[in-house]
C-alpha positions as CSV (number, residue, x, y, z in Angstrom):
1,X,0.0,0.0,0.0
2,X,1.4,3.4,-1.0
3,X,-0.6,5.8,1.1
4,X,-0.8,6.5,4.8
5,X,-4.4,7.5,5.5
6,X,-6.0,4.4,7.0
7,X,-9.2,5.7,8.7
8,X,-9.8,2.6,10.8
9,X,-7.6,3.3,13.8
10,X,-9.4,6.6,14.3
11,X,-13.0,5.6,13.5
12,X,-14.4,7.3,16.6
13,X,-13.3,10.7,15.2
14,X,-15.3,10.4,12.0
15,X,-19.0,10.2,11.2
16,X,-21.1,7.1,10.8
17,X,-21.1,7.4,7.0
18,X,-17.3,7.2,6.9
19,X,-17.3,4.3,9.2
20,X,-19.5,2.4,6.8
21,X,-17.0,3.3,4.1
22,X,-14.0,2.1,6.2
23,X,-13.2,-0.9,3.9
24,X,-12.6,1.4,1.0
25,X,-10.8,4.0,3.0
26,X,-8.5,1.4,4.5
27,X,-6.7,1.2,1.3
28,X,-4.9,4.3,2.5
29,X,-2.3,3.2,5.1
30,X,-2.3,4.6,8.6
31,X,-0.5,7.9,9.5
32,X,1.1,7.4,12.8
33,X,0.5,10.2,15.3
34,X,3.8,9.4,17.2
35,X,6.1,12.4,17.9
36,X,8.2,11.4,14.8
37,X,5.2,11.7,12.4
38,X,5.8,14.1,9.5
39,X,3.6,17.2,9.6
40,X,2.5,19.3,6.6
41,X,5.1,20.5,4.2
42,X,6.1,24.1,5.0
43,X,4.5,26.9,2.9
44,X,6.8,28.9,0.7
45,X,6.3,32.6,-0.1
46,X,6.6,32.9,-3.8
47,X,5.9,35.7,-6.3
48,X,2.8,35.7,-8.5
49,X,3.1,34.7,-12.2
50,X,4.2,37.4,-14.6
51,X,1.8,36.0,-17.2
52,X,-1.8,35.5,-16.3
53,X,-5.1,35.0,-18.0
54,X,-7.1,37.9,-19.5
55,X,-10.1,39.1,-17.6
56,X,-13.2,37.1,-18.5
57,X,-16.8,36.8,-17.5
58,X,-18.5,33.6,-16.5
59,X,-17.2,30.7,-14.5
60,X,-14.0,28.8,-15.4
61,X,-12.5,25.6,-14.3
62,X,-9.0,24.3,-13.6
63,X,-7.7,20.9,-12.3
64,X,-4.9,20.6,-9.8
65,X,-3.2,17.5,-8.4
66,X,-1.0,17.8,-5.4
67,X,-1.1,14.7,-3.2
68,X,-4.1,13.7,-1.2
69,X,-7.1,15.5,-2.5
70,X,-8.5,16.1,1.0
71,X,-6.0,18.9,1.7
72,X,-5.9,20.4,-1.8
73,X,-9.7,20.6,-1.9
74,X,-9.7,22.2,1.6
75,X,-7.3,24.9,0.5
76,X,-9.2,25.9,-2.6
77,X,-12.5,25.9,-0.7
78,X,-11.1,28.7,1.4
79,X,-10.1,30.9,-1.6
80,X,-12.3,33.9,-2.4
81,X,-13.7,33.7,-5.9
82,X,-13.8,29.9,-5.9
83,X,-17.4,28.7,-6.3
84,X,-16.8,25.0,-6.1
85,X,-13.8,22.6,-5.5
86,X,-14.5,18.9,-6.1
87,X,-12.2,16.0,-5.3
88,X,-11.8,13.5,-8.1
89,X,-9.4,11.7,-10.5
90,X,-7.6,12.8,-13.7
91,X,-5.0,11.4,-15.9
92,X,-6.5,8.0,-16.5
93,X,-9.7,6.4,-18.0
94,X,-13.2,6.5,-16.8
95,X,-13.1,2.7,-16.2
96,X,-10.5,3.0,-13.5
97,X,-11.8,6.2,-11.9
98,X,-12.5,4.7,-8.5
99,X,-10.7,5.1,-5.2
100,X,-10.0,1.4,-4.9
101,X,-8.5,1.2,-8.4
102,X,-6.6,4.5,-8.2
103,X,-5.0,3.5,-4.9
104,X,-3.1,0.7,-6.7
105,X,-1.0,3.4,-8.4
106,X,-1.2,1.9,-11.9
107,X,-4.2,3.6,-13.5
108,X,-2.5,6.8,-14.7
109,X,-4.9,8.8,-12.5
110,X,-3.8,11.3,-9.9
111,X,-6.0,12.4,-7.0
112,X,-7.1,15.8,-8.3
113,X,-9.4,18.7,-7.5
114,X,-11.5,20.5,-10.1
115,X,-11.8,24.1,-9.1
116,X,-14.6,26.3,-10.5
117,X,-13.9,30.0,-10.1
118,X,-15.1,33.4,-11.0
119,X,-12.2,35.0,-13.0
120,X,-13.4,38.5,-12.1
121,X,-12.5,37.7,-8.5
122,X,-9.6,35.3,-8.7
123,X,-7.4,34.5,-11.7
124,X,-5.9,31.2,-12.8
125,X,-2.5,32.7,-12.1
126,X,-3.5,33.5,-8.5
127,X,-4.8,29.9,-8.1
128,X,-1.4,28.6,-9.4
129,X,0.4,30.8,-6.9
130,X,-1.6,29.5,-4.0
131,X,-1.3,25.9,-5.2
132,X,2.5,26.1,-5.4
133,X,2.9,28.1,-2.2
134,X,0.6,26.4,0.3
135,X,-1.3,23.7,-1.5
136,X,1.5,21.2,-1.9
137,X,5.3,20.7,-2.5
138,X,6.0,20.8,-6.2
139,X,9.5,19.3,-5.8
140,X,8.4,15.9,-4.6
141,X,8.3,13.3,-7.4
142,X,5.3,10.9,-7.2
143,X,4.6,11.6,-3.6
144,X,3.5,14.2,-1.1
145,X,4.5,14.0,2.5
146,X,3.5,10.6,3.8
147,X,1.6,9.5,0.7
148,X,3.6,7.7,-2.0
149,X,2.7,6.6,-5.5
150,X,2.0,8.2,-8.9
151,X,-1.5,8.9,-7.8
152,X,-0.1,11.5,-5.5
153,X,2.0,13.3,-8.1
154,X,2.2,17.0,-8.6
155,X,0.3,17.8,-11.8
156,X,-1.6,20.5,-13.6
157,X,-4.3,19.2,-16.0
158,X,-4.8,22.1,-18.4
159,X,-8.0,22.6,-20.2
160,X,-7.1,25.4,-22.6
161,X,-4.1,26.6,-24.6
162,X,-4.1,29.7,-22.3
163,X,-3.9,27.6,-19.2
164,X,-1.0,25.6,-20.7
165,X,0.9,28.7,-21.6
166,X,0.4,30.3,-18.2
167,X,1.3,27.1,-16.3
168,X,4.5,26.4,-18.3
169,X,5.6,30.0,-18.0
170,X,5.1,30.0,-14.2
171,X,6.9,26.7,-13.6
172,X,9.8,28.0,-15.6
173,X,9.7,31.3,-13.7
174,X,9.7,29.7,-10.3
175,X,12.5,27.4,-11.4
176,X,14.7,30.3,-12.3
177,X,13.8,32.2,-9.2
178,X,15.3,29.6,-6.8
179,X,12.5,29.9,-4.3
180,X,12.4,26.1,-4.1
181,X,15.6,24.3,-3.0
182,X,15.3,21.6,-5.7
183,X,13.8,21.1,-9.1
184,X,10.0,21.5,-9.7
185,X,8.7,18.2,-10.9
186,X,5.1,19.3,-11.6
187,X,3.6,17.5,-14.7
188,X,1.7,19.7,-17.1
189,X,-0.7,17.6,-19.1
190,X,-3.9,18.1,-21.2
191,X,-7.1,17.5,-19.4
192,X,-8.7,14.5,-21.0
193,X,-11.3,13.9,-18.4
194,X,-12.1,14.6,-14.7
195,X,-14.1,12.0,-12.7
196,X,-15.7,13.0,-9.5
197,X,-14.6,11.0,-6.5
198,X,-16.8,9.1,-4.1
199,X,-19.0,11.2,-1.8
200,X,-17.2,10.2,1.4
201,X,-14.1,12.1,0.1
202,X,-15.9,15.4,-0.6
203,X,-15.5,18.2,2.0
204,X,-13.5,15.7,4.1
205,X,-11.3,18.4,5.7
206,X,-14.3,20.5,6.8
207,X,-16.3,17.5,8.1
208,X,-13.3,15.9,9.9
209,X,-11.1,18.7,11.3
210,X,-9.9,16.6,14.2
211,X,-9.0,13.5,12.2
212,X,-5.2,13.0,12.8
213,X,-4.2,12.9,9.1
214,X,-6.0,16.2,8.6
215,X,-4.6,17.8,11.8
216,X,-1.0,17.0,10.9
217,X,-1.0,17.4,7.1
218,X,-3.8,19.7,6.0
219,X,-4.9,22.1,8.7
220,X,-1.5,23.8,8.6
221,X,-2.1,24.6,4.9
222,X,-5.3,26.4,5.8
223,X,-3.5,28.5,8.3
224,X,-0.7,29.2,5.8
225,X,-3.3,30.3,3.3
226,X,-4.7,32.7,5.8
227,X,-1.3,34.2,6.7
228,X,0.3,34.4,3.2
229,X,-2.8,35.3,1.2
230,X,-5.0,37.3,3.6
231,X,-6.8,39.1,0.7
232,X,-7.7,35.8,-0.9
233,X,-8.7,33.9,2.2
234,X,-12.3,33.2,3.1
235,X,-13.0,31.8,6.6
236,X,-16.1,30.0,5.6
237,X,-15.3,27.4,2.9
238,X,-17.5,26.8,-0.1
239,X,-18.6,23.1,0.2
240,X,-19.5,20.6,-2.4
241,X,-22.6,19.3,-0.6
242,X,-23.8,22.9,0.0
243,X,-23.2,23.8,-3.6
244,X,-25.3,20.9,-4.7
245,X,-28.2,21.7,-2.4
């Protein structure tokens, strides 16, 4: 098993619905809460991209992959201008877009988050800056923190030529700046499909703030977002289930 998110040892901290889904969630291996456990990757203060999208009207979407989708979703749900952030799978086929299959690490999928946003309030470039700064560590190849496997790779699944151009320019810009100690390994690939993850993964951070994996790996990201991007931070997250209702 390549991940470290087994939910079973901490079942009392989660709701009944997640307990019913424990066999599926158990595919993620347990994160120890011993003193030696690795906490969230530290946030990095980085400049915004020099190149950004032109102002547009109407909603736009962008897909990000940066390790476990619980934390990536949680970060974007706290960004002003984001109207929805959905956990799912990208990079593989529809037939293998399930948590059980993706967790094997051989489907081509990465745990991903589809972000719907209002470009009049937040740009693709700003979302990229937040993603690279507090959302994940772009220098870790095929893993993020305690989670290992290609399904946890750093990736941008671009939906338009403009997104591709902006993403490639920003990665190159960050690489030249030296803000990260090692090479950025983020994959930039065309979006061929995004497949929504199972319901028990949606809004996981907000619904389980005391779950040990979330406490150690993801809540620090929310605090870093608040501190580094105060103008972009929204204290009340936009939730998938609320957006559907």
